[in-house]
VOPAGU-2260 file (C-alpha; in pm, 1 decimal, decimal comma):
REM VOPAGU-2260
SITE   aa  ch    i         X         Y         Z
SITE  UNK   A    0       0,0       0,0       0,0
SITE  UNK   A    1     138,4     338,0     -92,2
SITE  UNK   A    2     127,2     636,0     138,3
SITE  UNK   A    3      48,2     987,7      23,3
SITE  UNK   A    4     346,0    1214,5      83,4
SITE  UNK   A    5     299,7    1590,6      86,3
SITE  UNK   A    6     614,5    1795,7     107,4
SITE  UNK   A    7     468,9    2141,7      33,0
SITE  UNK   A    8     350,1    2308,0     356,5
SITE  UNK   A    9      69,8    2490,9     171,7
SITE  UNK   A   10     -58,6    2161,5      31,6
SITE  UNK   A   11     -32,6    2005,7     375,8
SITE  UNK   A   12    -232,0    2289,1     530,9
SITE  UNK   A   13    -496,7    2263,3     260,0
SITE  UNK   A   14    -524,7    1887,0     303,8
SITE  UNK   A   15    -551,8    1928,3     680,3
SITE  UNK   A   16    -821,5    2195,2     645,5
SITE  UNK   A   17   -1016,2    1977,1     402,0
SITE  UNK   A   18    -988,3    1678,8     635,7
SITE  UNK   A   19   -1118,7    1886,1     926,3
SITE  UNK   A   20   -1409,6    2010,5     712,5
SITE  UNK   A   21   -1496,9    1656,9     606,5
SITE  UNK   A   22   -1482,4    1542,9     968,6
SITE  UNK   A   23   -1726,6    1819,0    1070,1
SITE  UNK   A   24   -1960,0    1725,2     783,5
SITE  UNK   A   25   -1952,0    1357,3     879,9
SITE  UNK   A   26   -2016,9    1439,0    1244,7
SITE  UNK   A   27   -2317,2    1653,4    1150,6
SITE  UNK   A   28   -2454,0    1384,1     920,1
SITE  UNK   A   29   -2418,3    1129,8    1200,6
SITE  UNK   A   30   -2598,5    1362,0    1444,0
SITE  UNK   A   31   -2884,5    1418,9    1198,6
SITE  UNK   A   32   -2914,2    1044,9    1134,6
SITE  UNK   A   33   -2926,4     975,9    1508,8
SITE  UNK   A   34   -3199,5    1236,7    1562,6
SITE  UNK   A   35   -3401,5    1083,3    1278,3
SITE  UNK   A   36   -3352,7     737,7    1429,4
SITE  UNK   A   37   -3474,9     863,7    1767,0
SITE  UNK   A   38   -3783,0    1017,2    1604,9
SITE  UNK   A   39   -3855,1     699,0    1410,7
SITE  UNK   A   40   -3814,1     483,2    1719,2
SITE  UNK   A   41   -4048,2     711,3    1911,9
SITE  UNK   A   42   -4306,7     678,9    1636,0
SITE  UNK   A   43   -4261,5     300,4    1645,0
SITE  UNK   A   44   -4323,5     292,1    2020,7
SITE  UNK   A   45   -4637,0     504,4    1981,4
SITE  UNK   A   46   -4761,1     276,2    1703,0
SITE  UNK   A   47   -4701,5     -29,5    1924,6
SITE  UNK   A   48   -4895,1     129,9    2210,1
SITE  UNK   A   49   -5180,9     221,9    1974,3
SITE  UNK   A   50   -5188,4    -132,5    1835,2
SITE  UNK   A   51   -5195,9    -284,9    2184,3
SITE  UNK   A   52   -5478,4     -48,6    2285,4
SITE  UNK   A   53   -5674,7    -132,6    1971,1
SITE  UNK   A   54   -5625,4    -505,7    2024,8
SITE  UNK   A   55   -5735,1    -480,1    2388,0
SITE  UNK   A   56   -6046,9    -286,7    2281,1
SITE  UNK   A   57   -6120,0    -546,2    2012,8
SITE  UNK   A   58   -6074,5    -834,1    2258,4
SITE  UNK   A   59   -6299,1    -666,2    2511,4
SITE  UNK   A   60   -6563,2    -606,1    2244,4
SITE  UNK   A   61   -6573,9    -982,2    2176,9
SITE  UNK   A   62   -6658,7   -1066,3    2539,0
SITE  UNK   A   63   -7038,6   -1051,1    2592,6
């Protein structure tokens, strides 16, 4: 495997700045994905509760 070698300080600074920017972008994307996952999981839990309530109501309606 070859390793990238940068000898020009200006190129090194630019590569470092770009790497930092990419890291910030990845961190933000991860945060947004986690928030969306939390929202989806919350909706799932609400749907489960609604389904259990509906099933209990249905079962009770069957009993004379």
